[in-house]
C-alpha positions as CSV (number, residue, x, y, z in Angstrom):
1,M,59.9,57.0,-4.4
2,A,63.0,55.6,-3.2
3,A,64.2,52.2,-4.2
4,L,63.5,49.5,-1.8
5,D,66.6,48.5,0.1
6,W,66.6,44.8,0.6
7,F,69.5,44.8,2.9
8,A,68.3,47.6,5.1
9,T,68.6,46.9,8.8
10,D,66.0,49.2,10.0
11,V,62.9,47.6,8.9
12,A,59.7,49.1,10.0
13,A,57.5,46.9,12.1
14,P,54.2,46.0,10.6
15,P,51.3,48.0,11.9
16,A,49.8,46.4,14.9
17,R,46.4,44.8,14.3
18,P,43.5,46.0,16.3
19,P,42.3,43.4,18.7
20,R,39.6,41.1,17.4
21,P,36.3,41.7,19.0
22,R,35.3,38.7,21.0
23,A,32.3,36.8,19.8
24,V,29.3,37.2,22.0
25,R,28.6,33.9,23.6
26,R,25.1,32.7,23.7
27,P,23.9,30.8,26.6
28,H,24.3,27.1,26.2
29,G,20.7,26.6,27.2
30,R,19.3,27.9,24.0
31,R,21.5,25.6,21.9
32,I,20.4,22.6,24.0
33,T,16.8,23.6,23.8
34,G,17.0,23.9,20.0
35,G,18.7,20.5,19.7
36,I,16.1,18.9,21.9
37,F,13.4,20.4,19.8
38,W,14.8,19.1,16.5
39,I,15.5,15.6,18.0
40,S,11.9,15.5,19.2
41,A,10.6,16.7,15.9
42,F,12.5,14.0,14.0
43,A,11.4,11.4,16.6
44,V,7.7,12.3,16.1
45,L,8.2,12.3,12.3
46,L,9.8,8.9,12.3
47,T,7.1,7.5,14.6
48,G,4.5,8.8,12.2
49,V,6.3,7.1,9.3
50,V,6.5,3.8,11.2
51,A,2.8,4.0,12.1
52,L,1.9,4.7,8.5
53,N,3.9,1.7,7.3
54,V,2.3,-0.6,9.8
55,A,-1.2,0.6,8.7
56,V,-0.3,0.0,5.0
57,L,1.0,-3.4,5.9
58,R,-2.2,-4.3,7.7
59,V,-4.3,-3.1,4.8
60,N,-2.1,-5.2,2.4
61,M,-2.5,-8.3,4.5
62,R,-6.3,-7.8,4.6
63,L,-6.4,-7.4,0.8
64,N,-4.3,-10.6,0.4
65,D,-6.8,-12.5,2.6
66,L,-9.7,-11.0,0.6
67,N,-8.1,-12.0,-2.7
68,K,-7.6,-15.6,-1.4
69,Q,-11.2,-15.7,-0.3
70,Q,-12.3,-14.4,-3.7
71,L,-10.4,-17.1,-5.6
72,Q,-11.8,-19.7,-3.3
73,L,-15.4,-18.5,-3.9
74,Q,-14.8,-18.4,-7.6
75,A,-13.6,-22.0,-7.6
76,E,-16.7,-23.0,-5.5
77,N,-19.0,-21.1,-8.0
78,Q,-17.5,-23.0,-10.9
79,T,-17.9,-26.3,-9.1
80,L,-21.5,-25.5,-8.3
81,S,-22.2,-24.3,-11.8
82,S,-20.8,-27.6,-13.2
83,Q,-23.0,-29.6,-10.7
84,V,-26.1,-27.6,-11.8
85,S,-25.3,-28.1,-15.4
86,S,-24.9,-31.9,-15.0
87,A,-28.1,-32.1,-12.8
88,A,-30.1,-30.2,-15.4
89,S,-29.0,-32.4,-18.4
90,S,-32.0,-33.9,-20.3
91,L,-30.4,-37.4,-20.4
92,R,-30.1,-37.5,-16.6
93,I,-33.7,-36.3,-16.1
94,E,-34.9,-38.9,-18.6
95,Q,-33.0,-41.7,-16.7
96,I,-34.5,-40.6,-13.4
97,A,-38.0,-40.5,-14.9
98,H,-37.6,-44.0,-16.3
99,R,-36.5,-45.3,-12.9
100,L,-39.6,-43.8,-11.4
101,G,-41.8,-45.6,-14.0
102,L,-42.5,-42.6,-16.2
103,V,-42.6,-42.9,-19.9
104,P,-42.6,-40.3,-22.6
105,A,-46.0,-39.4,-24.0
106,P,-46.7,-40.5,-27.6
107,A,-46.7,-37.8,-30.2
108,T,-50.2,-38.6,-31.2
109,D,-51.6,-37.8,-27.8
110,T,-50.2,-34.3,-27.9
111,S,-52.8,-31.5,-28.0
112,Y,-52.8,-27.8,-27.8
113,L,-55.0,-25.5,-25.7
114,D,-56.3,-22.2,-27.0
115,V,-55.9,-19.7,-24.2
116,G,-58.1,-17.2,-26.0
117,H,-55.7,-14.4,-26.8
């Protein structure tokens, strides 16, 4: 091989490139249709997510109302239980009986019945 002559005046031109094949263009309608499809799909998906969130929010609000009602009923039950307890106390019953003119029976007048078992 011959040495490369850097100062040579007759430089060979680089080989010509073959022309690049042109890309086949697709019709724009297909790209637009695909874009519309994906936009519609995401819109439907987002609508579903919003609807689900609204439903969960309504359920949570209903649960909150039921919890408040439960606490109110528990408080009422405790109040009623306290009233029943105080109404059933033996001292109170004895005071009411005394106001009505009733007196306790003497222990000597107590007798037992034999029911025949």
